[in-house]
C-alpha positions as CSV (number, residue, x, y, z in Angstrom):
1,M,-5.4,-33.2,5.5
2,V,-3.7,-30.6,3.4
3,S,-3.1,-31.8,-0.2
4,S,0.1,-31.5,-2.0
5,S,-1.4,-29.2,-4.6
6,H,-2.8,-27.0,-1.8
7,E,0.6,-26.8,-0.2
8,A,2.4,-25.9,-3.4
9,M,0.0,-23.0,-4.2
10,H,0.7,-21.1,-1.0
11,R,4.4,-22.1,-0.8
12,L,4.8,-20.6,-4.2
13,F,3.5,-17.2,-3.0
14,Q,5.5,-17.4,0.2
15,E,8.7,-18.0,-1.9
16,D,8.1,-15.0,-4.0
17,P,5.3,-12.7,-2.6
18,G,6.1,-10.2,-5.4
19,A,4.3,-12.7,-7.8
20,F,1.1,-11.1,-6.5
21,A,2.0,-7.7,-7.8
22,R,3.0,-9.0,-11.2
23,T,-0.1,-11.2,-11.4
24,F,-2.3,-8.2,-10.5
25,R,-0.7,-6.1,-13.3
26,T,-1.2,-8.9,-15.8
27,L,-4.9,-9.1,-14.9
28,D,-5.2,-5.3,-14.8
29,L,-6.5,-5.4,-11.2
30,P,-6.5,-2.0,-9.3
31,F,-3.8,-2.7,-6.8
32,P,-0.6,-0.6,-6.6
33,D,2.7,-2.4,-6.6
34,P,4.1,-2.9,-3.1
35,V,7.5,-1.5,-2.2
36,A,7.7,-3.9,0.8
37,V,6.1,-7.3,1.4
38,S,6.1,-9.0,4.8
39,L,5.0,-12.4,5.8
40,M,2.6,-12.2,8.7
41,P,1.7,-14.8,11.3
42,T,-0.9,-17.2,9.9
43,D,-2.2,-18.4,13.3
44,L,-5.6,-16.8,14.1
45,T,-6.2,-18.8,17.2
46,E,-8.2,-17.1,20.0
47,I,-7.6,-17.6,23.7
48,K,-10.4,-20.1,23.7
49,P,-9.5,-23.6,22.4
50,L,-10.4,-22.8,18.8
51,E,-7.7,-22.9,16.2
52,R,-8.0,-21.1,12.9
53,R,-5.3,-20.6,10.3
54,V,-5.0,-19.2,6.9
55,D,-2.6,-20.6,4.2
56,T,-0.6,-17.4,3.7
57,L,-0.9,-13.9,5.2
58,L,1.1,-11.0,3.8
59,R,1.3,-7.3,4.5
60,L,1.9,-5.2,1.4
61,D,3.1,-1.6,1.8
62,T,3.0,0.7,-1.2
63,A,4.9,3.8,-2.2
64,S,1.9,6.0,-1.4
65,G,2.0,5.0,2.2
66,E,-1.0,2.8,2.0
67,S,-1.0,-0.8,3.2
68,H,-3.2,-3.8,3.0
69,L,-3.2,-7.5,4.1
70,L,-3.4,-10.2,1.5
71,V,-5.0,-13.4,2.8
72,V,-4.3,-16.3,0.5
73,E,-6.4,-19.5,0.5
74,A,-5.9,-22.4,-2.0
75,Q,-9.3,-24.1,-2.7
76,G,-9.4,-27.4,-4.5
77,K,-13.2,-28.0,-4.5
78,R,-16.5,-26.5,-3.3
79,D,-16.8,-26.3,0.5
80,P,-19.8,-24.5,1.9
81,K,-18.1,-24.3,5.3
82,K,-15.4,-22.1,3.8
83,H,-17.8,-19.1,3.5
84,A,-18.1,-18.7,7.3
85,S,-14.4,-19.4,7.8
86,W,-13.4,-16.7,5.3
87,A,-15.7,-14.2,6.8
88,Y,-14.2,-14.9,10.2
89,H,-10.7,-14.6,8.9
90,I,-11.3,-11.2,7.3
91,A,-13.2,-9.7,10.2
92,H,-10.6,-11.0,12.8
93,L,-7.6,-9.7,10.8
94,Y,-9.2,-6.3,10.4
95,A,-10.0,-6.1,14.1
96,K,-6.5,-7.2,15.0
97,Y,-4.3,-5.2,12.6
98,R,-6.6,-2.3,11.5
99,I,-5.3,-2.8,8.0
100,P,-7.7,-3.4,5.1
101,P,-7.7,-7.1,4.2
102,V,-8.1,-8.7,0.7
103,L,-9.1,-12.4,0.4
104,L,-7.3,-14.1,-2.5
105,V,-8.5,-17.6,-3.4
106,T,-6.5,-19.7,-5.9
107,C,-8.3,-22.5,-7.7
108,Q,-7.3,-25.2,-10.3
109,D,-10.6,-25.6,-12.1
110,K,-13.1,-23.2,-13.5
111,A,-16.1,-24.6,-11.6
112,T,-14.4,-24.1,-8.2
113,A,-13.2,-20.7,-9.3
114,A,-16.7,-19.6,-10.3
115,W,-18.1,-20.8,-6.9
116,A,-15.3,-19.1,-5.0
117,A,-15.8,-15.8,-6.8
118,E,-19.5,-15.5,-5.8
119,P,-20.1,-12.7,-3.2
120,I,-20.7,-14.0,0.3
121,T,-23.5,-12.3,2.1
122,I,-24.2,-12.6,5.8
123,G,-27.4,-11.4,7.4
124,P,-31.2,-11.6,6.8
125,S,-32.5,-10.8,3.3
126,Q,-34.0,-7.6,4.6
127,W,-30.6,-6.2,5.6
128,R,-27.3,-7.8,4.5
129,T,-24.9,-7.1,7.4
130,L,-21.7,-8.2,5.6
131,T,-20.7,-8.8,2.0
132,L,-17.4,-10.5,1.3
133,R,-16.0,-10.4,-2.2
134,P,-13.1,-12.9,-2.7
135,L,-10.5,-12.2,-5.4
136,V,-10.1,-15.4,-7.3
137,L,-7.1,-16.6,-9.4
138,G,-7.6,-19.7,-11.6
139,P,-7.6,-21.0,-15.1
140,H,-10.3,-18.5,-16.1
141,N,-8.0,-15.4,-15.5
142,V,-4.4,-16.5,-15.0
143,P,-2.8,-16.4,-18.5
144,A,-1.8,-19.6,-20.1
145,I,1.9,-19.0,-20.7
146,T,3.1,-21.1,-23.6
147,D,6.0,-18.9,-24.8
148,P,9.4,-19.8,-23.1
149,S,10.7,-16.2,-23.3
150,T,7.6,-14.9,-21.6
151,A,7.8,-17.6,-18.9
152,A,11.5,-16.8,-18.3
153,R,10.6,-13.1,-17.6
154,D,8.4,-14.2,-14.7
155,I,9.0,-17.7,-13.5
156,P,6.7,-17.5,-10.4
157,L,3.8,-16.4,-12.7
158,A,4.7,-19.1,-15.2
159,T,4.6,-21.6,-12.4
160,L,1.2,-20.4,-11.3
161,S,0.1,-20.7,-14.9
162,A,1.3,-24.3,-15.1
163,I,-0.5,-25.3,-11.9
164,T,-3.8,-23.6,-12.5
165,H,-3.9,-24.9,-16.1
166,G,-2.8,-28.4,-15.2
167,K,-6.1,-29.9,-16.5
168,D,-6.3,-27.8,-19.7
169,V,-5.7,-29.0,-23.3
170,N,-2.7,-26.6,-23.4
171,A,-1.1,-28.1,-20.3
172,A,1.8,-29.7,-22.2
173,A,2.7,-26.5,-24.0
174,I,2.6,-24.5,-20.7
175,L,4.8,-27.1,-19.0
176,K,7.3,-27.1,-21.8
177,A,7.6,-23.3,-21.7
178,L,8.2,-23.4,-17.9
179,A,10.8,-26.2,-18.3
180,A,12.7,-24.1,-20.8
181,A,12.4,-21.0,-18.6
182,L,13.9,-22.9,-15.6
183,K,17.1,-23.3,-17.6
184,T,17.6,-19.5,-17.4
185,V,17.9,-19.5,-13.6
186,D,20.3,-21.1,-11.1
187,E,19.9,-24.8,-10.4
188,E,18.6,-24.4,-6.8
189,T,15.9,-21.9,-7.9
190,A,14.9,-24.2,-10.8
191,R,14.6,-27.2,-8.5
192,I,12.4,-25.2,-6.0
193,F,10.0,-24.1,-8.7
194,A,10.1,-27.5,-10.4
195,E,9.0,-29.0,-7.0
196,F,6.3,-26.5,-6.6
197,T,4.9,-27.4,-10.0
198,E,5.0,-31.1,-9.4
199,L,3.2,-30.7,-6.1
200,G,0.7,-28.3,-7.5
201,L,-0.2,-30.6,-10.4
202,G,-1.1,-33.4,-7.9
203,T,-2.6,-36.4,-9.6
204,A,-3.5,-34.6,-12.9
205,P,-2.3,-36.4,-16.0
206,A,0.0,-33.3,-16.7
207,A,2.0,-34.4,-13.7
208,N,3.5,-37.3,-15.7
209,T,4.4,-34.9,-18.5
210,W,6.1,-32.6,-16.0
211,R,8.1,-35.5,-14.5
212,Q,9.3,-36.5,-18.0
213,L,10.4,-33.0,-18.8
214,M,12.3,-32.8,-15.5
215,S,14.1,-36.1,-16.1
216,V,16.5,-34.5,-18.6
217,D,20.1,-33.9,-17.9
218,L,20.4,-30.8,-15.6
219,S,24.0,-30.0,-16.6
220,F,22.7,-27.1,-18.6
221,F,22.4,-25.1,-15.3
222,R,26.2,-25.0,-15.1
223,S,26.8,-24.0,-18.8
224,E,28.0,-20.6,-20.0
225,T,24.7,-20.1,-21.9
226,S,22.8,-20.5,-18.7
227,Q,25.0,-18.1,-16.8
228,R,24.6,-15.5,-19.6
229,L,20.8,-15.9,-19.7
230,R,20.5,-15.5,-15.9
231,A,22.6,-12.3,-15.9
232,E,20.5,-10.9,-18.8
233,G,17.3,-11.7,-17.0
234,R,18.4,-10.1,-13.7
235,V,19.4,-6.9,-15.5
236,E,16.1,-6.6,-17.5
237,G,14.1,-7.3,-14.4
238,H,15.8,-4.7,-12.2
239,A,15.5,-2.0,-14.9
240,E,11.8,-2.7,-15.3
241,D,11.2,-2.5,-11.6
242,I,13.0,0.8,-11.3
243,L,10.9,2.4,-14.0
244,L,7.7,0.9,-12.6
245,I,8.3,2.3,-9.1
246,L,9.1,5.7,-10.4
247,S,5.9,5.6,-12.5
248,E,3.8,4.6,-9.6
249,R,5.2,7.4,-7.5
250,G,4.4,9.9,-10.2
251,I,8.0,10.8,-10.9
252,E,8.7,11.9,-14.5
253,V,11.5,10.0,-16.2
254,P,13.3,11.9,-18.9
255,D,14.4,10.0,-22.0
256,D,18.1,10.2,-21.1
257,V,17.5,8.9,-17.7
258,R,15.3,6.0,-19.0
259,A,18.1,5.2,-21.5
260,R,20.7,5.2,-18.8
261,I,18.6,2.8,-16.7
262,T,17.8,0.4,-19.6
263,D,21.3,0.4,-21.0
264,C,23.0,-0.4,-17.7
265,T,24.4,-3.9,-17.6
266,E,25.8,-3.9,-14.0
267,V,23.5,-5.8,-11.7
268,E,24.9,-4.2,-8.5
269,T,24.4,-0.7,-9.9
270,L,20.8,-1.5,-10.9
271,R,20.2,-2.8,-7.4
272,A,21.5,0.4,-5.9
273,W,19.2,2.4,-8.2
274,L,16.3,0.2,-7.3
275,K,16.7,1.0,-3.6
276,R,17.0,4.7,-4.3
277,S,13.9,4.7,-6.5
278,V,11.7,4.2,-3.4
279,T,12.7,7.6,-1.9
280,A,14.2,9.6,-4.8
281,A,12.5,13.0,-5.3
282,T,13.5,13.1,-9.0
283,A,14.6,10.5,-11.5
284,E,18.1,12.0,-11.6
285,D,18.4,11.4,-7.8
286,L,18.8,7.7,-8.6
287,F,22.4,8.2,-9.7
288,G,24.0,10.5,-7.1
289,D,27.7,10.2,-7.6
290,M,27.5,6.7,-8.9
291,K,28.7,5.6,-12.3
292,G,26.4,3.5,-14.4
């Protein structure tokens, strides 16, 4: 039976697949930022009556034209049977899509994360036929975000931090930072990530702390302060994304262009520039005939 914490982990990434790119940047992992992310079918069932599924399967396409599959598995405890399943998933997906796959395993405790990170070798000792290297996210490498402003800049990452650190001594501080950050987004988004967090914490003592934090009056979401903070957060996020995409594509950004991007306060204008950043030949091509 799938546990609630297991469900929350992969629902989080399905809700915002871009959280992977931001997490990889935070951990300094060698993956380029995707310019497109697509949910893929998770059913790996063969014609024979044998059903195999992964938690989440994404296709990430980058600006350089390269693509890879991201297979996400949430693991709550050691399970020796998983090694064979993971190897099957990776081999099957590569044979089916001919796109390089990466196995990402998310864990909520350091012992399980250490086990999951161990290379999986298949074959006799004289000749290892296959070696599988899972990429593991857990409390050992996901940052503990205790600053509300940092949490507000990336709520999916802050949610992942709260879930993976649910058993840490800093759990209360992490949860308080996330609770404060959720006040900077619209009420529906806040409720979604609040639910992810509660499900992800499962039966951990921190779950009670989270429920107490979420029992406060939610009228803040409709306040003028909340609306202002949401607008500021969207503007800052779009500007950072534009500059990041241009950087990844190797396009030089003059100081005046950088200033124009970061000084712009019109969300719709920034969205238009963001779309153009994927194909623009020069930084100036972002603007065209638009006013910003």
